[in-house]
C-alpha positions as CSV (number, residue, x, y, z in Angstrom):
1,X,170.5,121.5,91.2
2,X,167.7,119.1,90.5
3,X,169.1,116.5,88.2
4,X,165.6,115.2,87.5
5,X,165.1,118.1,85.2
6,X,167.6,116.5,82.8
7,X,166.2,113.0,83.1
8,X,164.2,113.5,79.9
9,X,167.0,115.1,77.8
10,X,167.7,112.9,74.8
11,X,171.5,112.9,75.1
12,X,172.3,109.2,74.5
13,X,172.9,107.6,71.2
14,X,170.1,105.4,70.0
15,X,170.4,101.7,70.8
16,X,170.7,98.9,68.3
17,X,167.0,98.0,68.9
18,X,165.9,101.6,68.3
19,X,167.8,101.6,65.0
20,X,166.3,98.2,64.0
21,X,162.7,99.3,64.8
22,X,163.2,102.6,62.8
23,X,164.6,100.6,59.9
24,X,161.6,98.3,59.9
25,X,159.4,101.4,59.7
26,X,161.3,102.6,56.6
27,X,163.1,105.3,58.6
28,X,166.7,105.3,57.3
29,X,169.5,107.8,56.6
30,X,169.6,108.5,52.9
31,X,169.8,111.4,50.5
32,X,167.5,111.5,47.5
33,X,170.0,113.9,45.9
34,X,172.6,111.1,45.5
35,X,170.3,109.0,43.3
36,X,169.1,112.0,41.2
37,X,172.7,113.2,40.6
38,X,173.8,109.7,39.7
39,X,170.9,109.3,37.3
40,X,171.8,112.6,35.6
41,X,175.4,111.7,35.2
42,X,174.6,108.1,34.0
43,X,172.0,109.4,31.5
44,X,174.4,111.9,30.0
45,X,177.1,109.2,29.9
46,X,174.7,106.9,28.0
47,X,174.0,109.6,25.5
48,X,177.7,110.1,24.9
49,X,178.4,106.4,24.6
50,X,175.7,105.5,22.2
51,X,175.0,108.9,20.6
52,X,175.2,107.5,17.0
53,X,172.5,105.0,17.8
54,X,170.2,107.7,19.0
55,X,171.0,109.9,16.0
56,X,170.2,107.1,13.6
57,X,167.0,106.1,15.3
58,X,165.7,109.6,15.6
59,X,166.5,110.5,12.0
60,X,164.9,107.3,10.8
61,X,161.8,108.0,12.9
62,X,161.3,111.6,11.6
63,X,162.4,110.6,8.1
64,X,159.7,108.0,8.0
65,X,157.1,110.5,9.2
66,X,157.9,113.1,6.6
67,X,158.8,110.9,3.6
68,X,156.2,108.1,3.8
69,X,153.5,108.6,6.3
70,X,152.3,112.0,5.1
71,X,150.7,110.3,2.1
72,X,149.1,107.6,4.2
73,X,145.3,107.1,3.9
74,X,143.8,108.1,7.2
75,X,141.8,105.1,8.5
76,X,141.3,103.7,12.0
77,X,143.4,100.7,11.2
78,X,146.3,102.8,9.6
79,X,146.3,105.2,12.5
80,X,146.4,102.5,15.2
81,X,149.2,100.6,13.3
82,X,151.2,103.8,12.9
83,X,150.7,104.7,16.6
84,X,151.9,101.2,17.7
85,X,154.9,101.3,15.3
86,X,156.0,104.7,16.7
87,X,155.5,103.7,20.3
88,X,157.7,100.6,19.7
89,X,160.4,102.7,18.1
90,X,160.3,105.3,20.9
91,X,160.7,102.5,23.5
92,X,163.7,101.1,21.6
93,X,165.2,104.6,21.6
94,X,164.6,105.2,25.3
95,X,165.2,101.6,26.5
96,X,169.0,102.2,27.2
97,X,168.2,105.3,29.3
98,X,165.4,103.7,31.2
99,X,167.4,100.6,32.0
100,X,170.4,102.6,33.2
101,X,168.2,104.9,35.2
102,X,166.5,101.9,37.0
103,X,169.9,100.2,37.7
104,X,171.5,103.4,38.9
105,X,168.5,104.4,41.1
106,X,168.4,100.9,42.8
107,X,172.2,100.9,43.2
108,X,172.4,104.3,44.7
109,X,169.7,103.5,47.3
110,X,171.3,100.1,48.0
111,X,174.7,101.7,48.7
112,X,173.1,104.0,51.2
113,X,170.7,101.7,53.1
114,X,171.3,98.2,51.9
115,X,168.4,95.8,51.1
116,X,165.2,97.0,52.7
117,X,161.6,96.1,51.9
118,X,158.8,97.4,54.1
119,X,155.2,98.6,53.4
120,X,154.9,100.7,56.6
121,X,155.7,104.0,54.9
122,X,152.8,103.3,52.4
123,X,150.2,103.0,55.2
124,X,148.0,106.1,55.5
125,X,148.6,108.3,58.5
126,X,145.7,110.7,59.2
127,X,147.8,112.7,61.6
128,X,149.5,114.2,58.5
129,X,146.2,115.8,57.6
130,X,146.3,117.9,60.7
131,X,146.6,121.6,59.5
132,X,148.5,122.6,62.7
133,X,151.1,119.9,62.2
134,X,151.4,121.0,58.5
135,X,152.0,124.7,59.5
136,X,154.6,123.5,62.1
137,X,156.4,121.5,59.5
138,X,156.1,124.3,56.9
139,X,157.9,126.8,59.2
140,X,160.1,124.3,61.0
141,X,163.9,124.1,60.9
142,X,163.8,121.2,58.5
143,X,161.8,123.2,56.0
144,X,164.3,126.1,56.3
145,X,167.2,123.7,55.7
146,X,165.4,122.2,52.7
147,X,164.8,125.7,51.3
148,X,168.5,126.6,51.8
149,X,169.6,123.3,50.1
150,X,167.3,124.0,47.1
151,X,168.6,127.6,46.8
152,X,172.2,126.4,47.0
153,X,171.6,123.8,44.2
154,X,169.8,126.5,42.0
155,X,172.7,128.9,42.5
156,X,175.4,126.3,41.8
157,X,173.6,125.1,38.6
158,X,173.0,128.7,37.5
159,X,176.7,129.6,38.0
160,X,177.9,126.6,36.0
161,X,175.5,127.2,33.2
162,X,176.3,130.9,33.0
163,X,180.1,130.3,33.1
164,X,179.9,127.5,30.5
165,X,177.7,129.5,28.1
166,X,179.7,132.7,28.6
167,X,182.9,130.9,27.7
168,X,181.2,129.7,24.5
169,X,179.5,133.0,23.6
170,X,181.7,133.7,20.6
171,X,180.9,130.3,19.1
172,X,177.3,130.7,19.9
173,X,177.1,134.0,18.1
174,X,178.8,132.5,15.0
175,X,176.3,129.7,14.7
176,X,174.2,131.8,12.3
177,X,176.9,131.2,9.7
178,X,177.2,127.4,9.9
179,X,175.1,124.6,8.5
180,X,172.1,123.4,10.5
181,X,173.7,120.0,11.0
182,X,176.7,121.6,12.6
183,X,174.5,123.7,14.8
184,X,172.7,120.6,16.1
185,X,176.1,118.8,16.6
186,X,177.5,121.8,18.6
187,X,174.3,122.2,20.7
188,X,174.3,118.5,21.5
189,X,178.0,118.6,22.5
190,X,177.4,121.7,24.7
191,X,174.3,120.1,26.3
192,X,176.2,116.9,27.2
193,X,179.0,118.9,28.7
194,X,176.6,121.0,30.8
195,X,174.8,117.8,31.9
196,X,178.1,116.3,33.1
197,X,179.2,119.4,34.9
198,X,175.8,119.9,36.6
199,X,175.6,116.2,37.5
200,X,179.0,116.2,39.1
201,X,178.2,119.4,41.0
202,X,174.9,118.0,42.3
203,X,176.7,114.8,43.3
204,X,179.2,116.8,45.4
205,X,176.3,118.6,47.1
206,X,174.5,115.3,47.5
207,X,177.4,113.9,49.5
208,X,177.2,116.8,51.9
209,X,173.4,116.3,52.1
210,X,173.9,112.6,52.9
211,X,176.1,113.4,55.9
212,X,173.5,116.0,57.0
213,X,170.7,113.4,56.6
214,X,172.7,110.9,58.6
215,X,173.3,113.5,61.4
216,X,169.5,114.3,61.5
217,X,168.7,110.6,61.5
218,X,170.9,109.9,64.4
219,X,169.6,112.9,66.2
220,X,166.0,111.8,65.8
221,X,166.9,108.4,67.3
222,X,168.6,109.9,70.4
223,X,167.2,108.6,73.7
224,X,167.2,109.7,77.3
225,X,168.7,107.6,80.0
226,X,165.2,106.8,81.2
227,X,164.3,105.6,77.6
228,X,167.3,103.3,77.6
229,X,166.3,101.9,81.0
230,X,162.7,101.4,79.9
231,X,163.8,99.6,76.7
232,X,166.1,97.4,78.6
233,X,163.4,96.6,81.1
234,X,160.9,95.8,78.3
235,X,163.4,93.6,76.4
236,X,165.1,91.9,79.3
237,X,162.3,92.0,81.8
238,X,161.9,94.0,85.0
239,X,165.0,93.4,87.2
240,X,162.8,93.3,90.3
241,X,160.7,90.5,88.8
242,X,163.7,88.7,87.5
243,X,165.3,88.9,91.0
244,X,162.1,87.4,92.5
245,X,162.1,84.6,90.0
246,X,165.7,83.8,90.6
247,X,165.1,83.9,94.4
248,X,162.2,81.5,94.0
249,X,164.3,79.2,91.8
250,X,167.1,79.2,94.4
251,X,164.7,78.4,97.2
252,X,163.2,75.5,95.2
253,X,166.7,74.2,94.5
254,X,167.6,74.5,98.1
255,X,164.4,72.6,99.1
256,X,165.3,69.8,96.7
257,X,168.8,69.6,98.1
258,X,167.5,69.4,101.6
259,X,165.2,66.6,100.6
260,X,168.3,64.6,99.5
261,X,170.1,64.9,102.9
262,X,168.2,62.0,104.5
263,X,169.5,59.7,101.7
264,X,173.1,60.5,102.5
265,X,175.5,57.9,104.0
266,X,177.5,60.5,105.9
267,X,177.8,64.3,106.5
268,X,181.3,65.6,106.6
269,X,181.6,68.8,108.5
270,X,184.2,71.6,109.3
271,X,182.5,71.4,112.0
272,X,180.6,74.7,111.9
273,X,181.4,76.4,108.6
274,X,181.0,73.7,106.1
275,X,178.8,70.5,105.7
276,X,178.9,68.1,102.7
277,X,176.5,65.2,102.3
278,X,177.9,62.1,100.5
279,X,176.0,59.1,99.1
280,X,177.5,55.9,97.7
281,X,175.8,52.9,96.1
282,X,178.3,50.4,94.8
283,X,175.7,48.9,92.4
284,X,174.9,52.2,90.7
285,X,177.9,54.5,91.2
286,X,181.6,54.4,90.3
287,X,182.4,56.9,93.0
288,X,180.7,58.6,96.0
289,X,178.5,61.5,95.0
290,X,177.9,64.9,96.6
291,X,174.1,65.3,97.1
292,X,174.1,68.4,99.3
293,X,176.5,71.0,100.6
294,X,176.3,74.2,102.5
295,X,178.1,76.9,104.4
296,X,177.3,78.5,107.8
297,X,173.5,78.6,108.1
298,X,173.0,75.9,105.4
299,X,175.6,73.8,107.0
300,X,173.7,74.0,110.3
301,X,170.4,73.0,108.5
302,X,172.1,70.0,106.8
303,X,173.4,68.8,110.2
304,X,170.0,69.3,111.8
305,X,168.2,67.3,109.1
306,X,170.9,64.6,109.2
307,X,170.4,64.3,113.0
308,X,166.7,64.1,112.6
309,X,167.0,61.3,110.1
310,X,169.8,59.4,111.8
311,X,172.5,60.2,109.2
312,X,176.0,60.0,110.7
313,X,178.0,63.3,110.9
314,X,181.8,63.2,110.9
315,X,184.2,66.1,111.5
316,X,187.1,66.3,109.0
317,X,188.0,70.0,108.4
318,X,190.4,69.6,105.4
319,X,188.2,67.1,103.6
320,X,185.0,69.1,104.2
321,X,186.6,72.3,102.9
322,X,188.1,70.5,99.9
323,X,184.8,68.9,98.9
324,X,182.9,72.1,99.4
325,X,185.2,74.2,97.2
326,X,185.9,71.6,94.5
327,X,182.5,70.0,93.8
328,X,179.0,70.9,93.0
329,X,175.7,69.2,93.7
330,X,175.6,65.9,91.8
331,X,179.4,65.7,91.2
332,X,181.4,62.7,92.0
333,X,184.2,62.9,94.5
334,X,187.5,64.0,92.8
335,X,190.0,61.1,92.3
336,X,192.6,62.6,94.7
337,X,190.1,62.6,97.5
338,X,189.0,58.9,97.0
339,X,191.3,57.6,99.7
340,X,190.1,60.1,102.3
341,X,186.4,59.6,101.5
342,X,186.8,55.8,101.4
343,X,188.3,55.8,104.9
344,X,185.4,57.9,106.2
345,X,182.8,55.6,104.5
346,X,184.5,52.5,105.8
347,X,184.4,53.9,109.3
348,X,180.7,54.8,108.9
349,X,179.9,51.3,107.6
350,X,181.6,49.8,110.6
351,X,179.6,51.9,113.0
352,X,176.4,50.8,111.2
353,X,177.5,47.2,111.3
354,X,177.6,47.1,107.5
355,X,180.3,45.9,105.2
356,X,181.4,47.8,102.1
357,X,181.2,45.6,99.0
């Protein structure tokens, strides 16, 4: 089986970078039904909580129209004043509903996607004007799902309204024999009850829609194994180039180290496997310092450079191994190796005819 056929299959979960990029574009998992159902329930709840306020304001508004304004002289100034007065009163009546609607809408969206501000969804995309793409979206799976969702909501709301009104059909038939005020009171009560039932039902459906939207969102962000490799390559850099850079850095560091070997006082060897170059200046250093070290081929190169520059080489297998394993370039000699290193340096100074100060 040719596994390359499956290289482009988007079977992997989207990476954190893919999610972040999609979020910056305004692509998030959310259900508009949650906000609309919340708004419906909140609006009906507000009507229930401050119903007397609405009743008084509405009666006062219509009472003023029929009792006082019908005899008003019609002039431009009177009409504009009347219009401004009624607009102000309507705003006062609707203000609680508008405030609650805005707060609930912002809260419902914040709970789903958190704080997000981006203008990218507002930018015009001329590709959406393509009629072929429009036909594809019209008859696509997403359009079918949206149609089924709308049909389910319509059926659910229809059943609730039918069952509620059918349960009240006796009272509704007897409304012809009650005062008008009682009719309005009963209709308002029934409307509020229907609003709450419909709102709660839509909210339950909206929860299911949210999980569906989240599933579709995650599905749209799926990536193939090659996509993940390309993203990693773009964000972290091409591994081949990074390897070449590291190799060049290693070679430069090796060249700098080899340039320090002629400055060494002594090269301690294994004799063939390890070589450690030591330098000591009593006026500048508290302890001898490792300025170069190497194993196998590097050890051989250190010995060769030392020989070319007249640096003494001494064989001390335990000391060479200990210094190589326990120190890095530029480190001072460990305290427990002071004695052994001091003996080596003293011997070197004697050979050179120098005295250690």
